C-alpha positions, 0 to 999 in steps of 0.5 A: 472472518469467513468472508475475508478468508474466502475473499482472499481464496477467490482472488489468490492466484495460488488457489484453483476452482476445486478448492473453493467450489464447494463453498461458493456453490453452497446455499449458505455462501454469503454473497452480500458480505463477500462483495462488501468485503471486496469493496472495503479492501479495494479488490472487486476488479480482482474478485471478477477476473479471478472468479472468471479465470477459475470458471466460477462466474456461472455460480453468480446470478446475472445481476452480480456478474454484471456488477462485477464486470462493470467494476472491472471495466471501470477500473481498467479504463481508470488505470488507462487514464492513470497511465496517460496522466503519468505519460504527460508529466514525463517529458518535463521530468526528464528534461529536468534530469529526473527519471522518477522511480515508480513505487507500489501500484503504478510500478505494478501497473507499468511493469505489468505485474498482474495478468491484466491492468484492470486487476489493480485498484490505484489510490494515487501515483507514487514516484520517488525522486532525488532530494535535490530535485524536489523543488524542480519537481514541484514547479513542474507539477504546478506548471501542469495545473496541479495544486497541493494543500500543506498538511501543517502551518508553513512555519512548522518544520517536518521531514515526511516521506513524501510531499503533500499530494498534488491534485488536478481537477481534470486527472483521476488520481493524486500524485505523491512525490516521495523523498523517501520510499517509507517513513524516515526511521525505516529508510535505512534499509528501504531507501532511495539508494536501494531503489535504484540499485539494480533497477530497470530504466523503462522507456515509455512513449513519452519518457523514461521511468525507473522500475525498482527490482522485484526484491525492492518492491517486496521489501517496500510492500512489507515495510509500508504495510506492516511497519509504516502503516503500522499493520503489525501493531494494529493486527490489520491486513490489507487484502489489496496489498497482500495480493501484490505481495503474493503476486510478487512472490509467486512470479519472482520467487526464484530470483530472491535471495531469502537468506539475505533478505531475512538477514536485513529484516532481522537486522532491523528488528522486524522479524515478528512483523515479517513472520506475521505477514508470512503467516497471513499470506499462508492463512488467507492466500494459501502461499507457503511459508519461506523455507527455513523461517523461524516463526516467533510467538509474537508473529503467531500472536499477530494472527490471533489479534488479527482474527479478534479484530475481524470478529470483534469490532469493539476489539478492533476500534479499541486497538486502533485508538490505542495505536493512534495515541501511541502514534500521536505521542511519537509524532508530537515528540519528533515534531517538537525535537525536530523543530527545536533543533532547527528553530527553537522559536517554532516550538510554540506553533508546533505545541498549538498545532499538536493540541488542535489535533489532540482535540479533533474528533475528525482526525481521530476518526480519519486515522482509526476508521479508514482502510489504508493504502 
């Protein structure tokens, strides 16, 4: 618990040197746990950058400084290669009438959200394109040597927010082509139309992309982490995603209409998850609560559950197992209903697929014990 909070204080653009100097300079400072925690949350490059910016690197021994600098340099090089990976696809996308909308990490990288491009670790490239262009985009990816593995039997129909990840053995990351920015049940308010609304067309070296507004990116970050990835249910905070949220708020605060944003959140019955996210940003990154925000009991309870999860491993695992059981039931129900409407005969294959997952220990392990992007 102490290591996670200290890590977030170190990488927070809102905390200065004197606020954390006494802790980092203490002989009791557990550097091993701090570095391990930064790796788990994929913010080690950010840790090096902000320790350097705040003048705290002299507190580290030479070996640790070299390690953090190496990780930062490797990530910077990797992000440069990821940018080239995107640029290689743009001519064919644009020729087919596709201007991809950039999401999450790649939007932050191309939009220069952070002070340097080496801070953010990217898991993949997320792009959003119109539903009617999915087949064309798939063919372009295949023509460029990418391949994908279907996540379920070809006869099972499933509406998912993105196509299976496209992978190229000579490229640094996978590419996820989205039809929706978030899971289907949330795309009534964070969707393709809202991503395009007041967005910015950006001309790069090889073609044009679309950058959504900071407001969309802020809402997408919240919806993706707290709702889509069930962070609120699990009482889990991803420090990398929270840093993105904090940085977006810190940089574009004056552009946000908080009254309208929170009205949208309230209309979608997500105030408890929203309040929990704000409290987490305050507790871990020292970002002030938005003015006139009402924090409910469930929002405050989210923080307590989060602390229990960090402090007690057993509680965290049990909580995740129950969450995945609920997720499994919802997934199974939606698969059966959706396939029955499309093709009643396919329900037999759906049931076989569901039971194969139900008794797959590896599936539960991957879902419960991995850090989510």
